[in-house]
C-alpha positions in Angstrom: -17.0 9.1 16.5 -14.9 9.5 13.8 -12.1 11.2 13.2 -9.9 12.7 10.3 -6.3 13.5 10.0 -5.4 15.6 7.2 -2.3 16.4 5.5 -0.9 17.7 2.3 2.8 16.7 2.6 4.4 13.8 0.0 6.4 11.9 2.8 4.3 10.9 5.8 7.0 8.8 7.0 6.7 8.0 10.7 3.9 11.0 11.0 1.7 8.9 13.4 4.2 6.6 15.1 3.1 5.3 18.4 0.1 7.8 17.9 -3.3 6.2 19.6 -6.7 7.4 18.7 -9.2 8.3 21.0 -10.8 4.9 22.9 -14.6 6.4 21.6 -13.0 6.9 17.7 -14.9 4.1 15.5 -13.1 5.1 12.1 -10.3 7.0 11.5 -9.6 9.0 8.3 -6.5 9.8 7.1 -7.3 12.2 3.9 -3.5 12.6 2.5 -4.7 13.9 -1.6 -0.8 14.3 -2.3 1.3 11.4 -0.3 4.2 9.5 -2.3 5.7 8.0 0.8 3.9 7.0 4.1 6.6 4.2 5.4 5.9 3.2 9.0 2.7 5.4 9.2 1.5 3.9 12.2 4.8 2.1 13.8 4.1 1.1 17.1 0.8 2.4 17.4 -1.8 0.8 19.9 -4.3 1.7 17.1 -7.6 -0.4 17.0 -10.7 0.8 15.2 -11.4 0.9 11.0 -8.2 3.0 9.6 -9.5 4.4 6.2 -7.0 5.8 3.6 -8.2 8.7 1.2 -4.9 8.0 -1.2 -4.6 9.7 -4.3 -4.0 7.2 -7.6 -0.8 7.1 -7.8 2.5 5.4 -6.8 3.0 5.1 -2.8 5.7 4.0 -0.6 3.5 1.7 2.3 6.3 0.0 3.6 6.1 -0.5 7.6 2.3 1.1 7.3 0.9 -0.8 10.0 4.4 -2.3 11.2 4.1 -3.5 15.3 0.8 -2.6 15.6 -0.6 -5.5 17.8 -3.7 -4.5 18.6 -5.4 -3.9 15.1 -8.5 -6.1 14.6 -10.1 -4.1 12.1 -9.6 -4.4 8.1 -8.5 -1.0 7.0 -9.8 0.8 3.9 -8.7 2.8 1.0 -10.2 4.8 -1.0 -9.0 5.5 -4.0 -6.5 3.5 -6.3 -3.1 3.9 -5.8 -0.1 1.1 -6.7 1.8 0.2 -3.9 5.3 -0.1 -4.3 6.4 -1.4 -1.6 4.8 -3.3 1.4 7.5 -4.6 3.4 6.8 -5.2 6.8 3.8 -3.7 6.5 1.6 -5.9 9.0 4.6 -7.1 10.5 3.9 -8.3 14.5 -0.1 -7.7 13.8 -0.8 -10.4 16.0 -4.8 -10.0 15.4 -4.4 -10.3 11.6 -7.8 -11.8 11.2 -9.1 -9.7 8.8 -9.5 -10.4 4.7 -6.8 -9.0 2.8 -8.9 -9.0 -0.6 -9.0 -5.1 -0.1 -5.3 -4.8 -0.5 -4.9 -7.5 -3.7 -5.9 -4.6 -6.5 -3.1 -2.2 -5.8 -0.2 -4.7 -5.5 0.2 -4.6 -9.4 3.5 -2.7 -9.3 4.6 -3.5 -5.7 8.3 -4.5 -5.4 9.1 -5.7 -2.3 7.2 -7.8 0.2 9.7 -8.5 3.0 8.4 -9.2 6.7 5.4 -8.2 5.0 2.7 -10.6 7.6 6.4 -11.8 9.8 4.9 -12.6 13.0 1.4 -12.4 12.3 0.0 -14.8 14.8 -3.6 -14.7 14.1 -3.3 -14.7 10.7 -6.7 -15.6 8.7 -4.5 -16.2 5.0 -7.3 -15.1 2.7 -6.9 -12.5 0.0 -3.2 -12.9 -0.2 -3.7 -15.4 -3.1 -4.7 -12.7 -5.4 -1.7 -10.2 -4.6 0.4 -9.6 -7.7 4.1 -11.1 -7.3 5.5 -10.3 -10.8 7.3 -7.4 -10.1 9.7 -7.8 -7.3 12.6 -6.6 -8.0 15.0 -7.9 -5.3 15.8 -11.9 -5.1 15.7 -10.8 -1.3 11.9 -9.1 -1.7 10.0 -12.3 -0.5 12.3 -12.7 2.6 10.5 -13.6 6.0 7.1 -12.9 4.4 5.7 -15.0 7.1 7.5 -16.6 9.8 7.8 -15.6 13.4 5.1 -17.8 14.4 2.8 -17.4 12.1 0.8 -19.5 9.1 -1.3 -19.3 6.4 -4.3 -21.7 6.4 -3.9 -24.5 4.0 -6.6 -23.8 1.7 -5.1 -20.0 1.0 -1.7 -21.3 1.3 -2.6 -23.9 -1.7 -4.2 -21.2 -3.9 -1.1 -19.2 -3.3 1.5 -21.8 -4.7 -1.0 -22.3 -7.6 -0.6 -18.2 -8.4 3.1 -18.5 -8.0 3.4 -21.7 -10.4 0.5 -19.7 -12.7 3.5 -16.8 -13.0 5.9 -19.6 -13.1 4.5 -21.1 -16.4 3.5 -17.9 -18.2 7.5 -17.2 -17.0 6.5 -14.1 -15.3 7.7 -15.6 -12.2 11.1 -13.2 -10.5 14.0 -15.7 -10.2 15.6 -16.3 -8.0 13.8 -15.7 -4.9 15.2 -17.0 -1.6 14.3 -17.8 0.9 10.6 -17.3 1.0 10.0 -17.9 4.5 5.9 -19.3 5.0 6.4 -20.1 8.4 4.3 -22.9 9.6 2.2 -23.0 6.8 1.2 -26.5 5.5 -0.1 -27.4 2.0 -1.6 -30.2 0.4 -0.7 -33.0 -1.5 -2.7 -31.9 -4.6 -0.1 -29.1 -5.0 3.4 -30.7 -3.9 4.3 -30.8 -7.6 3.7 -27.1 -7.9 5.6 -26.1 -5.0 8.4 -28.8 -6.1 8.8 -27.0 -9.8 8.8 -23.6 -7.9 11.6 -24.8 -5.3 13.5 -26.4 -8.3 12.9 -22.8 -10.7 14.9 -20.8 -7.8 12.4 -20.1 -5.0 13.7 -21.3 -1.9 10.4 -22.3 0.2 10.5 -22.9 3.6 7.2 -23.8 5.1 5.9 -26.4 7.8 5.7 -29.2 4.8 2.9 -31.1 3.3 -0.5 -32.1 5.6 -0.8 -35.3 6.2 -3.6 -37.2 3.9 -6.0 -38.5 6.0 
């Protein structure tokens, strides 16, 4: 069964807080043609189905979009071309976050806040975050607790993320300073050790699980 929720409001903050779709729902469509703010839209919801957002092509605050949705195992979909102005706590404590984040990367070009985005996302796959745009973070605390709370990225993707940050540093587009940049238990390979050190020396207080041993 597919279910559609329609709303003409510009502000959908907490609109579906704690709400559970019917067990038979396979795809939930959120049709919101005028939305500008959907902070904590599904806060603490036991939602565990495919969620497809029909959003307008405009800036939208998506902070806490699926915050504390510990059961969500399906990759969401965004139909349209919005710009996420904030993704703070968007997948906080999503313990089954095993799906790709490549779908989210195209809408991050204007994102200003990534705090606690994946804090506590224990089973996180890590793929796709290296394609996010971090050049517009406005606060020196904008990457605080990005991971952490027992979460980690796979080394292959964490390496790519460090390279992405380093490329921004080389292009003079990396927001400085940034503290702390918490990457939880993520470990990096020796290949990117010098890049990571350059980032730290530039003002990014990166905290992670250290360098993976050479075998």
